[in-house]
N, C-alpha and C positions, 0 to 999 in steps of 0.2 A: 204448187203450197207452197205460201212464204211465210220467213218469220222474222220479225226484226231480232229477234237473239241471239246474242253470242254461245252464250253461254245458261244452263240451267243449275241454279243455286239454291234454286229456293222451289216449294211451293207457294207460299208465304205472295212474294212478289207475281203470283199468274195471273192471268185475266181468265177467268171464265172460258172464254171463247180458245184462250192456249191452251190449258186443261184437255177442253169439250177438240178441238185440234186432233193432242197425242192420242186420246183415247183411239177415235174415228183411226188412225194414223196406223195405233197398233194393233187394231181391229184388221187391218187388210192384212199388216203380215206377220197373221195369225197363219195363211195356210200358207205362207215359202215353209215354217216348220214341218207343215202334214205333209211336203209333197217327199218322191224318192230320193231326190236329189236336193237338197237344203242349202240351193245357195239364188242369189240375186247378183245383176254385176253394179247394183247401182253405189256403192261403193269401188269401185275400184281404183286402183292406186292410191286410196287415202291410206292413213295412217292415226291409228290410237293405242295412245300409253296408260296401262295399264296403274299409276301410281300408290301402292294400299298401305299408309303406315300402321292400321292395324287389320289382324286377322280378319280372311273372309274368306268361304269359299262358295254360295248359292250368288251376292253378289257380282263379285268376280266374275266368277266361271259364267254368269251368266251372257256381262258384257264382255268377255269374249267371242264367247259365242256368238252372240248381237252381231258381233263385230262382222265375224265370221263369213257370217250366212250372206251377210251384205256385200261379201269380197275387200274387205277391208284387213290392213295387215295391223295385226291387233300382238304389241309387243308386255309382258308384263315383268314389273319390274320389283321383288320383292328386298323391303327395305333393311332386312337381316343384313342381306348383303351388298347392300347401298354404301354411297356416299356417308350418308346420313347416320351415319350408325361411328361417321371419322368428325363430326361434326359438322360437318356441312348442312351450310341455310337453306330452311326454303327457297327462298330468292335464287340464291346461288345454283340451287338445281333444277329451279325454273327455269335462269335464263344456258343451263346445259341444254336443256331437253327444247326448247324454244331456240337452239343454235343448230338443233339433229329437224328441225320441220316436219315434229307431225301437226297434226290437220285437227288431234284430241289429245285431249286428257284427264281421264279419266281418276280422278283425286277418294280416297276412303282417309282420314284424319280426325287424333282424337283430340283437335281444339276446335272445337266452334268460329267458325269463321273462315276457317285455313281456306277455302275452293273458294270463299270472294277472294282474299289474299293473292292466290295463284296466280286468278282471272285478271290483275294490273299484271302482273309482271309478262306474261304472253298475249301471243296475235290471236293462238286458235285458241278452239274453241275447252271450255271448264267444264269438267258437269261433278258433278256433288254426290258421290257416292255413300254419302252420309260421315258428316262432320261434328263428333263430340254429342252432344246430347242436345244441337239443336236445330239437322234436319237430312231427312230420306223421301229427300223430292221422288225418284223411281219408283222405293217401295212403295210411296204413298199412288201413283198412278198405278201399279199397275194392284194393287190395291180394291183401285175405283174400280178398274176392268174388270175384274172376279165377280166383285160384285152385279155392277152393272151387265155382266155378259146371264145372269142367276135369276138375277130382278128385274132383268129390264129397265130397269132405272134407277137416276139417283136422290134425283127428289124428294123427299118427303121421307127418306130411309130413314130407317130408327138403329142408327150405331153406337152399343154399346165396347167399352177402351181400357180391360179391366187387365190393373199393375204394375208395373214401375217406368208411371206414368214422368215423375221429376227427373231421370234421368235417363228416360226417350224419346229420339230423335224421330219413330218411326210415330210415334202417339202425338206428335206436333205436327208430322205434313203430315199425316191424316184429315188430325184435326181441321187445319186448312184450307188439303181437299174437298173431302167432303159437307161441313161447311158453305163452299166457294156455291157449292153446286144444287145444294137449296136442301142437303142431310142432316136432323139436328143428332147429336154427338153427347153422349155423357162417358165422363169418367168417371171409377174406381179403382180404388187400390188401397192402403196401407199409409192409415197421415201420415207416418213422415217418409214417401213417396208421396204423397201429394204436393204438388211446390204451388206457395197460395201463392192466389190468383188469378190460377186458372182459368174458369170464367171468362178474364180478359179475351179471351183465343177465344170465346165463344160459343164453346159447351157450358155444358151442365158437370159439377159436382155428387155421387150418389154419397148417397152414407153408405153404403154395404154392398157388395158385389146383389145377395139379389135384386136391388134398389135397381142396379146398372142394368142388369138382363131382364128383366120379367116381359117389360112388354117391346124389347130389341129383336128385328128383323136379322142384325147383324150383328153376330160377338165378336172379337178381337180383340183376343187374348196373349201378353208381352214377356218376351223376356227376360225374367230378376239380368239385369245389368250391374253384376255381380263388375266390371272393368271398370267401370265409370262412379263406384262408388271408394270413400276415403274410411269407413268406417261399416259398421252393423245399422243396418236398418230397421230388421224382424230377429224376433225372437232366437228362430229356425227354418229349417227347409219344413217341417213337418208341420209348422205351426201355421208360414205360412200359405201352404197346400190347403188348410182347411176352413182358411180362412178365403181366401181369392185363386186357389186353385179352381180348374173348369172339370167336374167330373159326371158320370153319371146322373147325381143324387141332384147336384145344385141343375142341371138339365133341364132337370124334372120344371121347373120353377119357373123357365124360360116357353117361347115358344114354339110349338108342334113343330113348325116348318124353318123356324129359327139355323143359320147357317153359321155354319165360327172360320174364322181368320187368324194363324198367326202367323208371327215374320217369322222366325226358325235365328239362329239353332231352336227346336223344340228339347225343354228340360223335362221329359217326359217324367209324371207324377208328382209332380212340382205345383208348374201353373197347369198343367194341362195335364190327364189324367191316359193314357197310353188307348182303351176303350174309345174319349172321346175323338183323340187326335185322330184314330183310324175310322171312325164312325163315319154313317153315313151323313150328316151334318157338316162331316170337315173338307173344307173345298181348298187342305196346303197345300196338296201336290199340284190344284190350278193356278196354284200362285204363280208357284216355279216356273208353271208352264207360260203363265203370260206372264213374268220376269222378260225373256228372251224377247219374245215382239215388244214390250213398250223401250228396251232398252233400242230395238231397229230402227222405233219408233221416232226415240232422239239423236236420234245418229242422222239418220233419216233430216230429219227438222231443222238440226241444227248446221250440216255438215251437205245434205243431200239437196237437200231443196236449194233453190234461188235467195236467197237471203236483200231482204229490200239494204236499198241502202239513203 
């Protein structure tokens, strides 16, 4: 397997073939996590740096586990205890990390475009683990894999994304990914959380949540991105939950075999009720499992497979 890319910065600029290659490679790596000894020597001698400027549990841990299962060395840098808090610029951070000769830097940052900027400063691979409200490519890939596993396809699938669309990098990456592979995407959320012109991304904006989910094969509930908001976009959590939270009553208006996704962390009782999050339609834990396989595939295709020049 070969890839021409040095970096993974987003889903928007990936081709259909590249997305399908990532998904098929991830499927092959799922077997490793089922072994008694969960390790392969594929990336022995490689070094991965996790550079997270925002808090993260699932994503950072998943990238770390993925690297270690492929025998790479994973180094986590906590920005709270790094030189960044002393005023060091991203460019200087990049140059110092580059001098240590890593093979990949996984970066999460609150500012959109930071991974792309970092990729210009370093010769190693840069992987976007979420940049502001822009993109979160590995999350979209694991969501695609989860749906493909359950439904057997992406083409023709109807996906409803509900919640804080305006501030969600997960929503953007999933709109790009699902529409590229032939799915139809409908989004819904409070008008204050619906960016103008969202239809230009290739999706449909529904008037309300019921309209969005009634014919959906997949419902993706989004977390309210409070850390990326500088003002109140809804009256209260109770009001938000009443109109846009997924509970048993709203679920009855959806298809009987609908599946439910959530990128986490879950605000139980706000965007989704506990009985729905833990219910038979929920694939939230499957998403977490698939996250490791997807990130193993990303490392393999960027670092392990021969890259065309």
